[in-house]
Short mmCIF file of the C-alpha atoms (twelve columns), coordinates in Angstrom:
data_MODEL
# 
_entry.id   MODEL 
# 
loop_
_atom_site.group_PDB 
_atom_site.id 
_atom_site.type_symbol 
_atom_site.label_atom_id 
_atom_site.label_alt_id 
_atom_site.label_comp_id 
_atom_site.label_asym_id 
_atom_site.label_seq_id 
_atom_site.Cartn_x 
_atom_site.Cartn_y 
_atom_site.Cartn_z 
_atom_site.pdbx_PDB_model_num 
ATOM 1   C CA . MET A 1   0.000   0.000  0.000   1 
ATOM 2   C CA . ALA A 2   1.508   3.309  -1.133  1 
ATOM 3   C CA . LYS A 3   1.742   5.949  1.572   1 
ATOM 4   C CA . ALA A 4   3.075   9.486  1.923   1 
ATOM 5   C CA . LYS A 5   4.183   11.347 5.023   1 
ATOM 6   C CA . LEU A 6   1.830   14.078 6.203   1 
ATOM 7   C CA . TYR A 7   3.161   17.393 7.523   1 
ATOM 8   C CA . SER A 8   1.573   20.408 9.173   1 
ATOM 9   C CA . GLN A 9   2.099   23.914 7.818   1 
ATOM 10  C CA . ASP A 10  4.686   24.370 10.578  1 
ATOM 11  C CA . GLY A 11  6.783   21.526 9.174   1 
ATOM 12  C CA . GLN A 12  5.911   18.983 11.872  1 
ATOM 13  C CA . GLU A 13  5.301   15.371 10.836  1 
ATOM 14  C CA . LYS A 14  1.687   14.420 11.603  1 
ATOM 15  C CA . GLY A 15  1.563   10.845 10.343  1 
ATOM 16  C CA . GLU A 16  0.900   9.234  6.981   1 
ATOM 17  C CA . VAL A 17  -1.781  9.315  4.308   1 
ATOM 18  C CA . THR A 18  -2.739  6.282  2.245   1 
ATOM 19  C CA . LEU A 19  -2.473  6.960  -1.475  1 
ATOM 20  C CA . ASN A 20  -5.007  5.776  -4.023  1 
ATOM 21  C CA . LYS A 21  -3.883  2.405  -5.343  1 
ATOM 22  C CA . GLU A 22  -5.136  3.001  -8.885  1 
ATOM 23  C CA . ILE A 23  -3.183  6.254  -9.219  1 
ATOM 24  C CA . PHE A 24  -0.051  5.694  -7.146  1 
ATOM 25  C CA . GLU A 25  0.445   1.952  -7.604  1 
ATOM 26  C CA . ALA A 26  -0.152  1.697  -11.336 1 
ATOM 27  C CA . LYS A 27  2.023   -0.296 -13.708 1 
ATOM 28  C CA . ILE A 28  5.116   1.734  -14.637 1 
ATOM 29  C CA . ASN A 29  5.431   2.118  -18.401 1 
ATOM 30  C CA . ASP A 30  8.543   4.081  -19.434 1 
ATOM 31  C CA . ASP A 31  7.663   4.064  -23.143 1 
ATOM 32  C CA . LEU A 32  4.205   5.500  -22.509 1 
ATOM 33  C CA . MET A 33  5.612   8.234  -20.256 1 
ATOM 34  C CA . HIS A 34  8.158   9.153  -22.942 1 
ATOM 35  C CA . GLN A 35  5.434   9.286  -25.580 1 
ATOM 36  C CA . ALA A 36  3.319   11.585 -23.405 1 
ATOM 37  C CA . VAL A 37  6.235   13.956 -22.696 1 
ATOM 38  C CA . VAL A 38  7.090   14.142 -26.408 1 
ATOM 39  C CA . MET A 39  3.443   14.950 -27.169 1 
ATOM 40  C CA . ILE A 40  3.308   17.757 -24.582 1 
ATOM 41  C CA . GLN A 41  6.554   19.314 -25.796 1 
ATOM 42  C CA . ALA A 42  5.573   18.983 -29.463 1 
ATOM 43  C CA . ASN A 43  2.227   20.697 -28.842 1 
ATOM 44  C CA . ARG A 44  4.065   23.577 -27.200 1 
ATOM 45  C CA . ARG A 45  6.274   24.212 -30.231 1 
ATOM 46  C CA . ARG A 46  5.643   27.457 -32.092 1 
ATOM 47  C CA . PRO A 47  7.819   27.640 -35.236 1 
ATOM 48  C CA . ILE A 48  9.346   31.080 -35.842 1 
ATOM 49  C CA . ALA A 49  11.853  30.544 -38.668 1 
ATOM 50  C CA . HIS A 50  10.209  31.039 -42.058 1 
ATOM 51  C CA . THR A 51  11.657  31.015 -45.561 1 
ATOM 52  C CA . LYS A 52  9.850   32.103 -48.699 1 
ATOM 53  C CA . ILE A 53  8.948   29.806 -51.539 1 
ATOM 54  C CA . ARG A 54  8.959   30.967 -55.159 1 
ATOM 55  C CA . GLY A 55  5.394   32.291 -55.022 1 
ATOM 56  C CA . GLU A 56  6.139   34.458 -51.975 1 
ATOM 57  C CA . VAL A 57  9.339   36.152 -53.175 1 
ATOM 58  C CA . SER A 58  8.823   39.748 -54.269 1 
ATOM 59  C CA . THR A 59  10.994  40.548 -57.292 1 
ATOM 60  C CA . THR A 60  10.500  41.883 -60.786 1 
ATOM 61  C CA . THR A 61  8.664   39.678 -63.247 1 
ATOM 62  C CA . ALA A 62  10.901  40.773 -66.121 1 
ATOM 63  C CA . LYS A 63  13.519  38.482 -67.608 1 
ATOM 64  C CA . PRO A 64  16.995  39.172 -66.180 1 
ATOM 65  C CA . PHE A 65  18.383  39.450 -69.711 1 
ATOM 66  C CA . LYS A 66  17.291  38.673 -73.242 1 
ATOM 67  C CA . GLN A 67  16.752  35.092 -74.345 1 
ATOM 68  C CA . LYS A 68  19.450  34.918 -77.021 1 
ATOM 69  C CA . GLY A 69  22.743  36.493 -77.896 1 
ATOM 70  C CA . THR A 70  24.401  36.706 -74.486 1 
ATOM 71  C CA . GLY A 71  26.090  33.303 -74.446 1 
ATOM 72  C CA . ARG A 72  24.621  32.651 -71.024 1 
ATOM 73  C CA . ALA A 73  22.013  30.121 -69.985 1 
ATOM 74  C CA . ARG A 74  18.496  31.399 -70.491 1 
ATOM 75  C CA . GLN A 75  16.717  32.738 -67.411 1 
ATOM 76  C CA . GLY A 76  13.042  33.561 -67.070 1 
ATOM 77  C CA . SER A 77  12.900  34.896 -63.519 1 
ATOM 78  C CA . THR A 78  15.067  36.067 -60.642 1 
ATOM 79  C CA . LYS A 79  12.804  34.257 -58.175 1 
ATOM 80  C CA . ASN A 80  14.635  30.996 -58.769 1 
ATOM 81  C CA . VAL A 81  16.653  29.468 -55.960 1 
ATOM 82  C CA . HIS A 82  20.035  30.064 -57.621 1 
ATOM 83  C CA . HIS A 83  19.489  33.820 -57.898 1 
ATOM 84  C CA . ARG A 84  20.468  36.266 -55.185 1 
ATOM 85  C CA . GLY A 85  17.278  37.330 -53.412 1 
ATOM 86  C CA . GLY A 86  15.447  34.329 -54.802 1 
ATOM 87  C CA . CYS A 87  13.448  31.660 -53.025 1 
ATOM 88  C CA . VAL A 88  14.692  28.969 -50.618 1 
ATOM 89  C CA . VAL A 89  14.183  25.271 -51.268 1 
ATOM 90  C CA . PHE A 90  13.170  23.005 -48.363 1 
ATOM 91  C CA . GLY A 91  13.732  25.790 -45.815 1 
ATOM 92  C CA . PRO A 92  11.940  26.039 -42.435 1 
ATOM 93  C CA . ARG A 93  8.310   27.172 -42.486 1 
ATOM 94  C CA . ASN A 94  6.309   28.733 -39.655 1 
ATOM 95  C CA . ASP A 95  3.118   27.035 -40.808 1 
ATOM 96  C CA . ARG A 96  4.437   23.563 -40.026 1 
ATOM 97  C CA . ASN A 97  2.247   21.592 -37.649 1 
ATOM 98  C CA . PHE A 98  4.173   19.725 -34.946 1 
ATOM 99  C CA . SER A 99  1.125   18.796 -32.856 1 
ATOM 100 C CA . LYS A 100 0.627   15.241 -31.639 1 
ATOM 101 C CA . ASN A 101 -2.156  13.494 -29.787 1 
ATOM 102 C CA . MET A 102 -2.750  10.428 -27.647 1 
ATOM 103 C CA . PRO A 103 -5.901  8.595  -26.585 1 
ATOM 104 C CA . LYS A 104 -7.319  9.886  -23.312 1 
ATOM 105 C CA . LYS A 105 -6.764  6.553  -21.557 1 
ATOM 106 C CA . GLN A 106 -3.109  6.513  -22.572 1 
ATOM 107 C CA . LYS A 107 -2.584  10.048 -21.246 1 
ATOM 108 C CA . ARG A 108 -4.128  9.039  -17.941 1 
ATOM 109 C CA . SER A 109 -2.086  5.823  -17.776 1 
ATOM 110 C CA . ALA A 110 1.106   7.781  -18.458 1 
ATOM 111 C CA . LEU A 111 0.304   10.217 -15.626 1 
ATOM 112 C CA . PHE A 112 -0.492  7.386  -13.208 1 
ATOM 113 C CA . SER A 113 2.746   5.678  -14.232 1 
ATOM 114 C CA . ALA A 114 4.746   8.841  -13.465 1 
ATOM 115 C CA . LEU A 115 3.017   9.345  -10.103 1 
ATOM 116 C CA . SER A 116 3.613   5.687  -9.234  1 
ATOM 117 C CA . THR A 117 7.299   6.165  -9.996  1 
ATOM 118 C CA . LYS A 118 7.439   9.098  -7.578  1 
ATOM 119 C CA . ALA A 119 5.490   7.227  -4.906  1 
ATOM 120 C CA . LYS A 120 7.760   4.208  -5.220  1 
ATOM 121 C CA . SER A 121 10.868  6.355  -4.724  1 
ATOM 122 C CA . GLY A 122 9.332   8.175  -1.735  1 
ATOM 123 C CA . ASP A 123 9.311   11.593 -3.404  1 
ATOM 124 C CA . ILE A 124 5.668   12.391 -2.624  1 
ATOM 125 C CA . LEU A 125 4.627   14.155 0.585   1 
ATOM 126 C CA . ALA A 126 1.413   15.703 1.852   1 
ATOM 127 C CA . LEU A 127 0.668   19.008 3.564   1 
ATOM 128 C CA . GLU A 128 -2.410  19.350 5.794   1 
ATOM 129 C CA . LYS A 129 -3.174  22.885 4.654   1 
ATOM 130 C CA . TYR A 130 -1.545  26.245 4.052   1 
ATOM 131 C CA . ASP A 131 -3.407  29.329 5.263   1 
ATOM 132 C CA . LYS A 132 -0.509  31.531 6.334   1 
ATOM 133 C CA . GLU A 133 0.216   34.934 4.847   1 
ATOM 134 C CA . PRO A 134 1.189   34.720 1.163   1 
ATOM 135 C CA . LYS A 135 4.830   35.569 1.818   1 
ATOM 136 C CA . THR A 136 7.824   33.947 0.177   1 
ATOM 137 C CA . LYS A 137 9.770   33.942 3.442   1 
ATOM 138 C CA . LEU A 138 7.145   31.849 5.251   1 
ATOM 139 C CA . MET A 139 6.953   29.303 2.431   1 
ATOM 140 C CA . ALA A 140 10.758  29.088 2.257   1 
ATOM 141 C CA . GLU A 141 10.909  28.416 6.013   1 
ATOM 142 C CA . LEU A 142 8.359   25.616 5.649   1 
ATOM 143 C CA . ILE A 143 10.196  23.977 2.736   1 
ATOM 144 C CA . ALA A 144 13.473  24.147 4.674   1 
ATOM 145 C CA . LYS A 145 11.914  22.003 7.423   1 
ATOM 146 C CA . LEU A 146 10.657  19.337 5.001   1 
ATOM 147 C CA . PRO A 147 12.682  16.484 3.443   1 
ATOM 148 C CA . ILE A 148 12.805  18.140 0.035   1 
ATOM 149 C CA . GLU A 149 15.728  17.879 -2.372  1 
ATOM 150 C CA . LYS A 150 16.534  20.143 -5.312  1 
ATOM 151 C CA . THR A 151 13.160  20.897 -6.951  1 
ATOM 152 C CA . LEU A 152 9.553   20.970 -5.741  1 
ATOM 153 C CA . LEU A 153 6.127   20.828 -7.386  1 
ATOM 154 C CA . ILE A 154 3.231   21.942 -5.163  1 
ATOM 155 C CA . VAL A 155 -0.167  20.514 -6.119  1 
ATOM 156 C CA . THR A 156 -3.273  22.373 -4.936  1 
ATOM 157 C CA . PRO A 157 -6.892  21.143 -5.133  1 
ATOM 158 C CA . ALA A 158 -7.978  24.335 -6.925  1 
ATOM 159 C CA . ALA A 159 -6.657  27.794 -7.726  1 
ATOM 160 C CA . ASP A 160 -4.979  28.921 -4.496  1 
ATOM 161 C CA . LYS A 161 -3.656  32.483 -4.578  1 
ATOM 162 C CA . THR A 162 -2.098  32.174 -1.131  1 
ATOM 163 C CA . VAL A 163 0.099   29.219 -2.069  1 
ATOM 164 C CA . TYR A 164 0.825   30.595 -5.532  1 
ATOM 165 C CA . ARG A 165 1.987   33.977 -4.249  1 
ATOM 166 C CA . ALA A 166 4.038   32.437 -1.461  1 
ATOM 167 C CA . ALA A 167 5.869   30.040 -3.798  1 
ATOM 168 C CA . SER A 168 6.029   31.985 -7.073  1 
ATOM 169 C CA . ASN A 169 9.372   33.655 -6.290  1 
ATOM 170 C CA . LEU A 170 11.068  30.570 -4.908  1 
ATOM 171 C CA . PRO A 171 13.724  29.059 -7.183  1 
ATOM 172 C CA . ARG A 172 13.092  25.596 -8.641  1 
ATOM 173 C CA . THR A 173 9.548   25.589 -7.223  1 
ATOM 174 C CA . GLU A 174 6.240   25.592 -9.086  1 
ATOM 175 C CA . THR A 175 2.566   25.481 -8.118  1 
ATOM 176 C CA . ILE A 176 -0.052  23.646 -10.166 1 
ATOM 177 C CA . GLU A 177 -3.713  22.691 -9.779  1 
ATOM 178 C CA . ALA A 178 -4.517  18.991 -9.534  1 
ATOM 179 C CA . ARG A 179 -6.633  19.135 -12.702 1 
ATOM 180 C CA . ASN A 180 -3.682  20.490 -14.700 1 
ATOM 181 C CA . LEU A 181 -1.184  17.871 -13.559 1 
ATOM 182 C CA . ASN A 182 0.642   16.139 -16.409 1 
ATOM 183 C CA . VAL A 183 3.511   13.712 -16.977 1 
ATOM 184 C CA . GLU A 184 6.070   16.372 -17.879 1 
ATOM 185 C CA . LYS A 185 5.506   18.310 -14.648 1 
ATOM 186 C CA . VAL A 186 5.637   15.172 -12.505 1 
ATOM 187 C CA . LEU A 187 8.911   13.975 -14.019 1 
ATOM 188 C CA . LYS A 188 10.508  17.431 -14.131 1 
ATOM 189 C CA . TYR A 189 10.500  17.947 -10.356 1 
ATOM 190 C CA . LYS A 190 12.268  15.783 -7.803  1 
ATOM 191 C CA . ASN A 191 9.657   16.161 -5.042  1 
ATOM 192 C CA . ILE A 192 5.891   16.588 -5.251  1 
ATOM 193 C CA . MET A 193 3.984   18.084 -2.322  1 
ATOM 194 C CA . PHE A 194 0.212   17.633 -2.369  1 
ATOM 195 C CA . LEU A 195 -2.062  19.709 -0.220  1 
ATOM 196 C CA . GLN A 196 -4.166  17.047 1.496   1 
ATOM 197 C CA . ASP A 197 -7.359  18.009 -0.347  1 
ATOM 198 C CA . ALA A 198 -5.515  17.775 -3.672  1 
ATOM 199 C CA . PHE A 199 -5.560  13.966 -3.505  1 
ATOM 200 C CA . LYS A 200 -9.373  14.012 -3.583  1 
ATOM 201 C CA . ALA A 201 -9.359  16.556 -6.412  1 
ATOM 202 C CA . LEU A 202 -6.964  14.343 -8.381  1 
ATOM 203 C CA . GLU A 203 -9.291  11.356 -7.969  1 
ATOM 204 C CA . ASP A 204 -12.336 13.405 -9.002  1 
ATOM 205 C CA . VAL A 205 -10.639 14.588 -12.191 1 
ATOM 206 C CA . PHE A 206 -8.915  11.422 -13.366 1 
ATOM 207 C CA . LEU A 207 -11.073 8.682  -11.845 1 
ATOM 208 C CA . GLY A 208 -14.474 10.348 -11.845 1 
ATOM 209 C CA . SER A 209 -15.602 8.969  -15.214 1 
ATOM 210 C CA . ALA A 210 -14.219 5.508  -14.451 1 
ATOM 211 C CA . LYS A 211 -16.173 5.321  -11.200 1 
ATOM 212 C CA . VAL A 212 -19.399 6.316  -12.916 1 
ATOM 213 C CA . GLU A 213 -18.995 3.504  -15.441 1 
ATOM 214 C CA . THR A 214 -18.675 0.862  -12.711 1 
ATOM 215 C CA . ILE A 215 -21.923 1.776  -10.939 1 
ATOM 216 C CA . GLU A 216 -24.309 -1.139 -11.240 1 
ATOM 217 C CA . GLU A 217 -27.843 -0.455 -12.354 1 
ATOM 218 C CA . GLU A 218 -30.609 -1.300 -9.944  1 
ATOM 219 C CA . PRO A 219 -32.780 -4.200 -11.087 1 
ATOM 220 C CA . LYS A 220 -36.051 -3.128 -12.624 1 
ATOM 221 C CA . GLU A 221 -39.184 -4.197 -10.845 1 
# 
């Protein structure tokens, strides 16, 4: 049974919380996690480099020189690739589509696989609540008391301005809502700290539909 240590907002250990077996004890699939990360990064790409093809180059439409009598090879346009100021062949285009997609079940399985990896290595911890003043100093003092190494991802059940403001200026720390959690974020950070209510929010988002499907219908009279 996967468990995570529970801490108070003063940094004191309060016990343990039992993690959902379906989310934090899923089968670990490295290939699926890699596929999901590639998809997320590909969908974020916004091509900037852009070269012009022949139809986009703006030059004169006149022949560079007359057809005969010069001893040179005939030329009909200066838009050709071998002319200075002409078009570019096979150059980068900003209208290229890099987007990828995955079935919804695969995305969910990849996320569960990543969370299971973190749970297995003991990198997940829980925080009872955080209702202190939204000050960076107070959040930094809390993190210093917790067994956190290098980087930290804080997962909140919903939009939480207090936590966001307190952690936004901390280096190597990010805050995210449970509904926006994805494989890339989970694997990017060494430690993941869930506010205690965020576990329930995570189950509602990613297991809600599955639970509805398993409800048995009452027999008709």
